C-alpha positions as CSV (number, residue, x, y, z in Angstrom):
1,M,-15.5,-5.8,-2.0
2,V,-12.9,-4.0,0.1
3,S,-12.9,-0.3,-0.5
4,R,-9.8,1.7,-1.5
5,L,-10.3,4.1,1.4
6,R,-10.4,1.3,4.0
7,M,-7.2,-0.1,2.7
8,K,-5.5,3.2,2.7
9,L,-6.6,4.0,6.2
10,D,-5.6,0.6,7.4
11,L,-2.2,0.9,5.8
12,L,-1.6,4.4,7.2
13,I,-2.6,3.6,10.8
14,Q,-0.5,0.4,10.9
15,G,2.4,2.2,9.3
16,V,2.3,5.0,11.8
17,L,2.1,2.6,14.8
18,L,4.9,0.4,13.5
19,T,7.1,3.5,12.9
20,T,6.3,4.8,16.4
21,F,7.3,1.5,17.9
22,G,10.5,1.4,15.8
23,L,11.5,4.9,16.8
24,F,10.7,4.7,20.5
25,S,11.6,1.1,21.3
26,S,15.3,1.8,21.7
27,L,14.9,4.9,23.8
28,E,14.6,4.0,27.5
29,P,12.3,6.9,28.6
30,W,9.9,6.2,25.7
31,R,9.8,2.4,26.1
32,T,6.3,2.6,27.6
33,T,5.1,4.6,24.6
34,A,6.5,1.9,22.3
35,I,4.8,-0.9,24.2
36,V,1.5,0.9,24.1
37,A,1.9,1.5,20.3
38,L,2.6,-2.2,19.8
39,L,-0.5,-3.2,21.9
40,I,-2.7,-0.7,20.0
41,L,-1.3,-2.1,16.7
42,G,-2.3,-5.6,17.8
43,C,-5.8,-4.5,18.6
44,I,-6.2,-2.7,15.3
45,Q,-4.8,-5.7,13.4
46,I,-7.2,-8.0,15.2
47,T,-10.1,-5.7,14.4
48,S,-9.0,-5.4,10.8
49,A,-8.7,-9.2,10.4
50,A,-12.1,-9.7,12.0
51,Q,-13.7,-7.2,9.7
52,L,-12.1,-8.7,6.6
53,W,-13.2,-12.2,7.6
54,L,-16.7,-11.5,8.8
55,W,-17.8,-8.8,6.3
56,H,-15.8,-9.5,3.2
57,H,-15.3,-13.3,3.7
58,Y,-11.6,-12.9,3.1
59,R,-10.2,-16.3,4.1
60,P,-6.5,-15.5,4.7
61,A,-7.7,-13.0,7.4
62,K,-9.2,-15.9,9.3
63,M,-5.8,-17.5,9.8
64,Y,-4.4,-14.2,11.1
65,L,-7.4,-13.8,13.4
66,W,-6.9,-17.2,15.0
67,L,-3.2,-16.6,15.3
68,F,-3.7,-13.3,17.1
69,L,-6.4,-14.8,19.4
70,G,-4.2,-17.7,20.2
71,A,-1.3,-15.3,21.0
72,A,-3.6,-13.3,23.2
73,V,-4.4,-16.4,25.2
74,V,-0.8,-17.5,25.5
75,L,0.6,-14.0,26.0
76,P,0.4,-13.8,29.8
77,F,2.2,-17.1,30.2
78,G,4.8,-16.0,27.6
79,L,5.4,-12.7,29.2
80,H,5.9,-14.3,32.6
81,F,8.4,-17.0,31.5
82,F,9.8,-15.8,28.2
83,D,9.7,-12.0,28.3
84,S,11.9,-11.0,25.4
85,L,10.9,-13.9,23.2
86,A,7.2,-13.2,23.7
87,W,7.7,-9.5,22.7
88,L,9.7,-10.7,19.6
89,C,6.8,-13.0,18.6
90,L,4.4,-10.1,18.9
91,I,6.6,-7.9,16.8
92,A,7.0,-10.6,14.2
93,M,3.2,-11.1,14.1
94,G,2.6,-7.4,13.7
95,I,5.2,-7.1,10.9
96,A,3.7,-10.2,9.1
97,Y,0.2,-8.8,9.2
98,F,1.5,-5.4,8.0
99,S,3.2,-6.9,5.1
100,H,0.0,-8.8,4.2
101,T,-1.9,-5.5,4.5
102,I,0.6,-4.0,2.0
103,Y,0.0,-6.8,-0.4
104,M,-3.8,-6.5,0.0
105,A,-3.6,-2.7,-0.5
106,I,-1.6,-3.2,-3.7
107,V,-4.3,-5.6,-5.0
108,V,-7.2,-3.4,-4.1
109,L,-5.5,-0.2,-5.5
110,R,-4.7,-1.9,-8.8
111,R,-8.3,-3.0,-9.3
112,P,-9.9,-1.2,-12.2
113,R,-12.4,1.5,-11.1
114,S,-15.9,1.6,-12.5
115,F,-17.4,4.6,-14.1
116,W,-19.4,5.5,-11.0
117,D,-16.2,5.7,-8.9
118,I,-14.7,8.4,-11.1
119,T,-16.3,11.4,-9.5
């Protein structure tokens, strides 16, 4: 069972990185910071999906994991030939997994707590 703390931390970290990317992507001197934030977000989301799939046997995470790994294989080709389209695809994948994380956090946080959790 996925813990409440894990979901809160996952949601917080992904939210901070997406906000950082959103704020700094339009400012030219901070564009490198935005790209680094997006790449760190991708690594965190891959790690999150792998943990959910391997430890908790959460099947929808398997689809996201294969999608991210496929994008990592195609990314060098995409960045070389389709620069802006490749970045838009990465942003869309990050936002899609973040929205899925929000849904999972809502489900986990609505789950009734046992007596032993109320301490």
